[in-house]
A tleap script that builds the chain and sets N, CA, C and O, in Angstrom:
source leaprc.protein.ff14SB
mol = sequence {
  NMET SER ASP PHE SER ARG GLU GLU LEU ASN
  LEU ILE CYS LEU TYR ASP PRO GLY ASN LEU
  SER GLY LEU LEU TYR GLU LEU ARG ASP MET
  GLU LYS VAL LEU MET PRO ASP GLU LYS GLU
  LEU ARG SER LEU THR ALA GLY VAL ILE ARG
  LYS LEU GLU LYS MET THR PRO GLU GLU TYR
  SER ARG LEU SER ASP MET MET ILE PRO PRO
  PHE GLY ALA PHE HIE PHE ASP GLU ASN THR
  LEU CYS GLU THR GLY CGLU
}
set mol.1.N position { 10.817 10.970 -5.011 }
set mol.1.CA position { 9.452 9.731 -4.267 }
set mol.1.C position { 9.094 10.989 -4.131 }
set mol.1.O position { 9.694 12.061 -4.061 }
set mol.2.N position { 7.753 10.571 -4.103 }
set mol.2.CA position { 7.141 11.260 -3.353 }
set mol.2.C position { 6.696 10.555 -1.568 }
set mol.2.O position { 6.887 9.467 -1.025 }
set mol.3.N position { 5.892 12.150 -1.044 }
set mol.3.CA position { 6.249 10.910 0.642 }
set mol.3.C position { 4.315 10.590 0.573 }
set mol.3.O position { 3.246 11.024 0.143 }
set mol.4.N position { 5.106 9.272 1.529 }
set mol.4.CA position { 3.167 8.943 1.393 }
set mol.4.C position { 2.931 9.325 2.664 }
set mol.4.O position { 3.877 9.064 3.407 }
set mol.5.N position { 2.075 9.814 3.149 }
set mol.5.CA position { 1.804 9.122 4.420 }
set mol.5.C position { 0.607 8.135 5.040 }
set mol.5.O position { -0.471 7.842 4.523 }
set mol.6.N position { 1.174 7.715 6.350 }
set mol.6.CA position { 0.957 6.369 6.458 }
set mol.6.C position { -0.485 5.373 5.721 }
set mol.6.O position { -0.418 4.235 5.258 }
set mol.7.N position { -2.031 6.508 5.856 }
set mol.7.CA position { -3.082 6.117 5.283 }
set mol.7.C position { -2.899 5.441 3.719 }
set mol.7.O position { -3.435 4.612 2.983 }
set mol.8.N position { -1.801 6.356 3.748 }
set mol.8.CA position { -1.944 6.324 2.013 }
set mol.8.C position { -0.907 5.131 1.743 }
set mol.8.O position { -1.231 4.148 1.078 }
set mol.9.N position { 0.210 5.273 2.241 }
set mol.9.CA position { 0.441 3.873 2.171 }
set mol.9.C position { -0.657 2.129 2.267 }
set mol.9.O position { -0.782 1.254 1.410 }
set mol.10.N position { -1.298 2.235 3.763 }
set mol.10.CA position { -2.057 1.374 4.574 }
set mol.10.C position { -2.559 0.879 2.638 }
set mol.10.O position { -2.106 -0.112 2.065 }
set mol.11.N position { -3.850 2.185 1.829 }
set mol.11.CA position { -4.575 2.178 0.719 }
set mol.11.C position { -3.426 1.268 -0.940 }
set mol.11.O position { -3.794 0.348 -1.670 }
set mol.12.N position { -2.170 1.993 -0.962 }
set mol.12.CA position { -1.678 1.189 -1.660 }
set mol.12.C position { -1.507 -0.180 -1.243 }
set mol.12.O position { -2.141 -1.072 -1.808 }
set mol.13.N position { -0.609 -0.452 -0.190 }
set mol.13.CA position { -1.155 -2.498 0.709 }
set mol.13.C position { -2.399 -3.020 -0.302 }
set mol.13.O position { -2.322 -3.586 -1.393 }
set mol.14.N position { -3.453 -2.652 0.400 }
set mol.14.CA position { -4.478 -3.288 0.066 }
set mol.14.C position { -4.789 -3.099 -1.856 }
set mol.14.O position { -5.544 -3.897 -2.412 }
set mol.15.N position { -4.299 -2.298 -2.419 }
set mol.15.CA position { -4.503 -2.525 -3.444 }
set mol.15.C position { -3.660 -2.559 -4.534 }
set mol.15.O position { -4.043 -2.182 -5.642 }
set mol.16.N position { -2.604 -2.952 -4.336 }
set mol.16.CA position { -1.464 -3.354 -5.104 }
set mol.16.C position { -1.127 -4.524 -5.267 }
set mol.16.O position { -0.848 -5.397 -4.446 }
set mol.17.N position { -1.180 -4.530 -7.113 }
set mol.17.CA position { -1.134 -5.959 -7.475 }
set mol.17.C position { 0.083 -6.348 -7.347 }
set mol.17.O position { 0.157 -7.559 -7.141 }
set mol.18.N position { 1.420 -5.617 -7.400 }
set mol.18.CA position { 2.255 -5.575 -8.082 }
set mol.18.C position { 3.587 -4.598 -8.831 }
set mol.18.O position { 4.770 -4.938 -8.859 }
set mol.19.N position { 3.116 -3.575 -9.288 }
set mol.19.CA position { 3.023 -3.074 -10.684 }
set mol.19.C position { 3.118 -1.607 -10.523 }
set mol.19.O position { 2.370 -1.303 -9.594 }
set mol.20.N position { 3.466 -0.982 -10.814 }
set mol.20.CA position { 2.310 0.773 -10.815 }
set mol.20.C position { 1.397 0.064 -12.255 }
set mol.20.O position { 1.470 -1.148 -12.051 }
set mol.21.N position { 0.875 0.208 -13.117 }
set mol.21.CA position { 0.461 -0.042 -13.949 }
set mol.21.C position { -1.212 -0.187 -12.842 }
set mol.21.O position { -2.093 0.461 -12.277 }
set mol.22.N position { -0.771 -1.370 -13.103 }
set mol.22.CA position { -1.380 -2.198 -11.965 }
set mol.22.C position { -2.529 -1.765 -10.980 }
set mol.22.O position { -3.742 -1.658 -11.160 }
set mol.23.N position { -1.507 -1.491 -9.566 }
set mol.23.CA position { -2.243 -0.465 -9.204 }
set mol.23.C position { -2.961 0.774 -9.342 }
set mol.23.O position { -4.140 0.932 -9.026 }
set mol.24.N position { -1.828 2.069 -10.066 }
set mol.24.CA position { -2.789 3.145 -10.859 }
set mol.24.C position { -4.603 2.107 -10.817 }
set mol.24.O position { -5.602 2.273 -10.118 }
set mol.25.N position { -4.307 1.189 -11.820 }
set mol.25.CA position { -5.971 1.215 -12.409 }
set mol.25.C position { -6.655 0.465 -11.226 }
set mol.25.O position { -7.832 0.711 -10.964 }
set mol.26.N position { -6.003 -0.364 -10.571 }
set mol.26.CA position { -6.925 -0.880 -9.503 }
set mol.26.C position { -7.694 0.443 -8.547 }
set mol.26.O position { -8.847 0.465 -8.115 }
set mol.27.N position { -6.884 1.228 -8.440 }
set mol.27.CA position { -7.146 2.633 -7.401 }
set mol.27.C position { -8.595 3.180 -7.978 }
set mol.27.O position { -9.637 3.347 -7.344 }
set mol.28.N position { -8.259 3.472 -9.782 }
set mol.28.CA position { -9.056 3.950 -10.037 }
set mol.28.C position { -10.358 3.550 -10.682 }
set mol.28.O position { -11.224 4.266 -11.185 }
set mol.29.N position { -10.291 2.140 -10.542 }
set mol.29.CA position { -11.518 1.005 -10.557 }
set mol.29.C position { -11.706 1.232 -9.646 }
set mol.29.O position { -12.320 2.282 -9.836 }
set mol.30.N position { -11.685 1.069 -8.346 }
set mol.30.CA position { -12.150 0.490 -7.092 }
set mol.30.C position { -12.595 2.668 -6.314 }
set mol.30.O position { -13.107 3.009 -5.247 }
set mol.31.N position { -12.140 3.420 -7.347 }
set mol.31.CA position { -13.031 5.059 -7.664 }
set mol.31.C position { -14.090 4.733 -7.361 }
set mol.31.O position { -14.625 4.613 -6.259 }
set mol.32.N position { -14.644 4.479 -8.983 }
set mol.32.CA position { -15.838 4.126 -9.989 }
set mol.32.C position { -16.736 3.684 -7.713 }
set mol.32.O position { -17.726 4.295 -7.314 }
set mol.33.N position { -16.429 3.240 -7.347 }
set mol.33.CA position { -17.945 2.135 -6.571 }
set mol.33.C position { -18.043 3.216 -5.324 }
set mol.33.O position { -18.967 3.044 -4.530 }
set mol.34.N position { -16.997 4.494 -5.080 }
set mol.34.CA position { -17.072 4.517 -3.364 }
set mol.34.C position { -18.309 5.552 -3.650 }
set mol.34.O position { -18.305 6.321 -4.611 }
set mol.35.N position { -19.624 5.455 -2.460 }
set mol.35.CA position { -20.255 6.229 -2.700 }
set mol.35.C position { -19.933 6.969 -2.220 }
set mol.35.O position { -18.982 7.012 -1.439 }
set mol.36.N position { -21.154 8.384 -2.787 }
set mol.36.CA position { -20.916 9.797 -2.668 }
set mol.36.C position { -20.697 9.531 -0.852 }
set mol.36.O position { -20.637 8.317 -0.656 }
set mol.37.N position { -20.636 9.918 -0.216 }
set mol.37.CA position { -20.337 10.075 1.034 }
set mol.37.C position { -19.414 10.212 1.705 }
set mol.37.O position { -19.112 10.860 2.708 }
set mol.38.N position { -18.738 9.166 0.706 }
set mol.38.CA position { -17.456 8.516 1.121 }
set mol.38.C position { -16.411 9.348 1.103 }
set mol.38.O position { -15.320 8.797 1.252 }
set mol.39.N position { -16.413 10.549 0.960 }
set mol.39.CA position { -15.458 11.416 0.892 }
set mol.39.C position { -14.264 11.686 0.666 }
set mol.39.O position { -13.473 11.997 -0.224 }
set mol.40.N position { -14.408 11.381 2.217 }
set mol.40.CA position { -12.471 11.240 2.721 }
set mol.40.C position { -11.239 10.027 1.959 }
set mol.40.O position { -10.028 10.111 1.755 }
set mol.41.N position { -12.457 8.734 1.649 }
set mol.41.CA position { -11.703 7.773 0.689 }
set mol.41.C position { -10.884 8.493 -0.688 }
set mol.41.O position { -9.758 8.423 -1.182 }
set mol.42.N position { -12.330 9.306 -1.006 }
set mol.42.CA position { -12.888 9.275 -2.308 }
set mol.42.C position { -11.634 10.905 -2.810 }
set mol.42.O position { -11.446 11.335 -3.948 }
set mol.43.N position { -10.868 11.563 -1.170 }
set mol.43.CA position { -9.921 12.389 -1.545 }
set mol.43.C position { -8.584 11.254 -0.699 }
set mol.43.O position { -8.177 10.680 -1.709 }
set mol.44.N position { -8.243 11.012 -0.222 }
set mol.44.CA position { -7.170 10.305 -0.419 }
set mol.44.C position { -7.106 9.335 -1.144 }
set mol.44.O position { -5.947 8.966 -0.957 }
set mol.45.N position { -7.624 8.533 -1.978 }
set mol.45.CA position { -7.318 7.969 -2.958 }
set mol.45.C position { -7.347 8.547 -4.773 }
set mol.45.O position { -7.413 7.941 -5.843 }
set mol.46.N position { -7.248 10.195 -4.340 }
set mol.46.CA position { -7.566 11.001 -5.327 }
set mol.46.C position { -5.584 11.312 -5.611 }
set mol.46.O position { -4.795 11.076 -6.525 }
set mol.47.N position { -5.490 12.045 -4.022 }
set mol.47.CA position { -3.546 11.931 -3.997 }
set mol.47.C position { -2.930 10.988 -3.851 }
set mol.47.O position { -1.895 11.158 -4.496 }
set mol.48.N position { -2.911 9.463 -3.089 }
set mol.48.CA position { -2.223 8.268 -4.068 }
set mol.48.C position { -2.342 8.888 -5.739 }
set mol.48.O position { -1.606 9.692 -6.311 }
set mol.49.N position { -3.431 8.247 -6.182 }
set mol.49.CA position { -3.500 8.011 -7.734 }
set mol.49.C position { -2.249 9.474 -7.852 }
set mol.49.O position { -1.150 9.033 -8.188 }
set mol.50.N position { -2.240 11.017 -7.645 }
set mol.50.CA position { -1.559 11.843 -8.068 }
set mol.50.C position { -0.509 11.538 -7.767 }
set mol.50.O position { 0.365 11.522 -8.635 }
set mol.51.N position { -0.322 11.318 -6.932 }
set mol.51.CA position { 1.591 11.141 -6.749 }
set mol.51.C position { 1.884 9.931 -7.681 }
set mol.51.O position { 2.398 10.108 -8.785 }
set mol.52.N position { 1.595 8.870 -7.282 }
set mol.52.CA position { 1.896 7.250 -7.723 }
set mol.52.C position { 1.585 7.684 -9.553 }
set mol.52.O position { 2.037 6.820 -10.304 }
set mol.53.N position { 0.812 9.017 -10.354 }
set mol.53.CA position { 1.018 9.365 -11.144 }
set mol.53.C position { 2.423 9.569 -11.810 }
set mol.53.O position { 2.874 8.948 -12.772 }
set mol.54.N position { 2.983 10.515 -11.133 }
set mol.54.CA position { 4.242 11.121 -11.513 }
set mol.54.C position { 5.601 10.500 -10.770 }
set mol.54.O position { 6.606 11.043 -10.310 }
set mol.55.N position { 5.243 9.346 -10.848 }
set mol.55.CA position { 6.847 8.199 -9.967 }
set mol.55.C position { 7.203 6.958 -11.291 }
set mol.55.O position { 6.376 6.050 -11.379 }
set mol.56.N position { 8.037 6.944 -11.979 }
set mol.56.CA position { 8.883 5.828 -12.433 }
set mol.56.C position { 8.299 4.267 -11.953 }
set mol.56.O position { 7.467 3.954 -11.101 }
set mol.57.N position { 9.029 3.544 -12.786 }
set mol.57.CA position { 8.319 2.020 -12.576 }
set mol.57.C position { 9.969 2.376 -11.471 }
set mol.57.O position { 9.775 2.563 -10.270 }
set mol.58.N position { 10.825 2.409 -11.783 }
set mol.58.CA position { 12.149 2.224 -10.761 }
set mol.58.C position { 11.848 2.993 -9.753 }
set mol.58.O position { 12.816 2.852 -9.005 }
set mol.59.N position { 10.773 4.063 -9.018 }
set mol.59.CA position { 10.116 5.240 -7.849 }
set mol.59.C position { 9.412 3.948 -6.635 }
set mol.59.O position { 9.392 3.832 -5.410 }
set mol.60.N position { 8.784 2.960 -8.095 }
set mol.60.CA position { 7.957 2.036 -7.698 }
set mol.60.C position { 8.358 1.582 -6.971 }
set mol.60.O position { 8.101 1.717 -5.775 }
set mol.61.N position { 9.338 0.697 -7.615 }
set mol.61.CA position { 9.670 -0.663 -6.908 }
set mol.61.C position { 10.680 -0.234 -5.608 }
set mol.61.O position { 10.423 -0.812 -4.552 }
set mol.62.N position { 11.590 0.547 -5.604 }
set mol.62.CA position { 12.082 0.993 -4.419 }
set mol.62.C position { 10.739 1.314 -3.242 }
set mol.62.O position { 10.813 1.056 -2.040 }
set mol.63.N position { 9.851 1.771 -3.759 }
set mol.63.CA position { 8.171 2.190 -2.390 }
set mol.63.C position { 7.995 -0.023 -1.955 }
set mol.63.O position { 8.007 -0.584 -0.860 }
set mol.64.N position { 7.827 -0.763 -3.706 }
set mol.64.CA position { 7.556 -1.982 -3.416 }
set mol.64.C position { 8.689 -1.843 -2.298 }
set mol.64.O position { 8.614 -0.951 -1.453 }
set mol.65.N position { 9.721 -2.741 -2.324 }
set mol.65.CA position { 10.515 -3.097 -1.878 }
set mol.65.C position { 10.314 -2.894 -0.203 }
set mol.65.O position { 10.015 -3.766 0.612 }
set mol.66.N position { 10.572 -1.480 0.035 }
set mol.66.CA position { 10.352 -0.460 1.756 }
set mol.66.C position { 8.756 -1.123 1.688 }
set mol.66.O position { 8.733 -1.714 2.767 }
set mol.67.N position { 7.905 -1.279 1.283 }
set mol.67.CA position { 5.981 -1.823 2.220 }
set mol.67.C position { 6.690 -3.267 3.062 }
set mol.67.O position { 6.694 -3.594 4.249 }
set mol.68.N position { 7.614 -4.311 1.034 }
set mol.68.CA position { 7.191 -5.741 1.845 }
set mol.68.C position { 8.452 -6.063 2.874 }
set mol.68.O position { 9.657 -5.946 2.654 }
set mol.69.N position { 7.893 -6.428 3.851 }
set mol.69.CA position { 9.605 -7.060 4.003 }
set mol.69.C position { 10.263 -8.337 4.124 }
set mol.69.O position { 9.561 -9.102 4.785 }
set mol.70.N position { 11.132 -8.757 3.813 }
set mol.70.CA position { 12.134 -9.661 2.979 }
set mol.70.C position { 11.735 -11.115 3.475 }
set mol.70.O position { 11.562 -11.274 4.684 }
set mol.71.N position { 11.655 -11.668 3.024 }
set mol.71.CA position { 11.133 -13.310 2.923 }
set mol.71.C position { 11.251 -14.077 4.048 }
set mol.71.O position { 11.614 -15.169 3.610 }
set mol.72.N position { 11.131 -14.187 5.638 }
set mol.72.CA position { 12.088 -14.547 6.667 }
set mol.72.C position { 11.203 -14.082 7.426 }
set mol.72.O position { 10.503 -14.856 8.078 }
set mol.73.N position { 11.022 -12.553 7.517 }
set mol.73.CA position { 11.367 -11.397 8.638 }
set mol.73.C position { 10.788 -11.560 9.738 }
set mol.73.O position { 11.456 -11.263 10.728 }
set mol.74.N position { 8.887 -12.254 10.035 }
set mol.74.CA position { 8.311 -12.217 10.701 }
set mol.74.C position { 8.091 -13.866 10.789 }
set mol.74.O position { 7.024 -14.428 10.544 }
set mol.75.N position { 9.938 -14.843 11.391 }
set mol.75.CA position { 9.699 -15.748 11.671 }
set mol.75.C position { 9.880 -15.950 13.065 }
set mol.75.O position { 10.858 -15.538 13.688 }
set mol.76.N position { 8.490 -16.884 13.778 }
set mol.76.CA position { 8.867 -16.999 14.997 }
set mol.76.C position { 9.281 -18.657 15.552 }
set mol.76.O position { 8.694 -19.672 15.178 }
set mol.77.N position { 10.574 -18.603 16.644 }
set mol.77.CA position { 10.099 -20.069 16.756 }
set mol.77.C position { 9.137 -20.898 17.802 }
set mol.77.O position { 8.951 -20.366 18.897 }
set mol.78.N position { 8.728 -21.734 17.627 }
set mol.78.CA position { 8.199 -22.027 19.324 }
set mol.78.C position { 7.323 -21.340 20.190 }
set mol.78.O position { 6.206 -20.864 20.397 }
set mol.79.N position { 9.007 -21.666 20.755 }
set mol.79.CA position { 9.772 -20.523 21.737 }
set mol.79.C position { 9.012 -19.235 22.652 }
set mol.79.O position { 8.747 -18.677 23.716 }
set mol.80.N position { 8.954 -19.326 21.418 }
set mol.80.CA position { 8.754 -17.190 20.702 }
set mol.80.C position { 7.490 -17.397 21.037 }
set mol.80.O position { 7.394 -17.431 22.264 }
set mol.81.N position { 6.086 -17.610 20.292 }
set mol.81.CA position { 5.306 -17.468 19.548 }
set mol.81.C position { 4.387 -18.005 21.282 }
set mol.81.O position { 3.252 -17.547 21.417 }
set mol.82.N position { 4.893 -18.833 22.339 }
set mol.82.CA position { 4.441 -19.487 22.963 }
set mol.82.C position { 4.387 -19.041 24.623 }
set mol.82.O position { 3.778 -19.738 25.434 }
set mol.83.N position { 5.139 -17.730 25.031 }
set mol.83.CA position { 5.587 -17.709 25.897 }
set mol.83.C position { 4.766 -16.396 26.553 }
set mol.83.O position { 4.419 -15.322 26.061 }
set mol.84.N position { 4.598 -17.056 28.071 }
set mol.84.CA position { 3.850 -17.838 29.385 }
set mol.84.C position { 4.562 -16.278 29.791 }
set mol.84.O position { 3.727 -15.376 29.744 }
set mol.85.N position { 5.719 -15.911 30.110 }
set mol.85.CA position { 5.952 -15.102 31.159 }
set mol.85.C position { 6.632 -15.856 32.232 }
set mol.85.O position { 7.589 -15.491 32.915 }
set mol.86.N position { 6.073 -16.807 32.261 }
set mol.86.CA position { 6.463 -18.107 33.888 }
set mol.86.C position { 7.788 -18.122 34.414 }
set mol.86.O position { 8.069 -18.858 35.360 }
savepdb mol mol.pdb
quit
């Protein structure tokens, strides 16, 4: 599986509909509307697409599972959220 930078993972998270082919579609669609001065984003997107095109659906699934925390992973009780340090 290709290694993705933090910026690449952020881009994937923003456009990922939940499957590899959908993600590739969304990224290519987004590329079409980039302005000429958005060279850095265009380059980042092209690199992500190249890496994703080399992945199998199984590799994508492992990547997706790695990025999405298990249900309830961010559960806090009332005391944790309202802690004032007093």
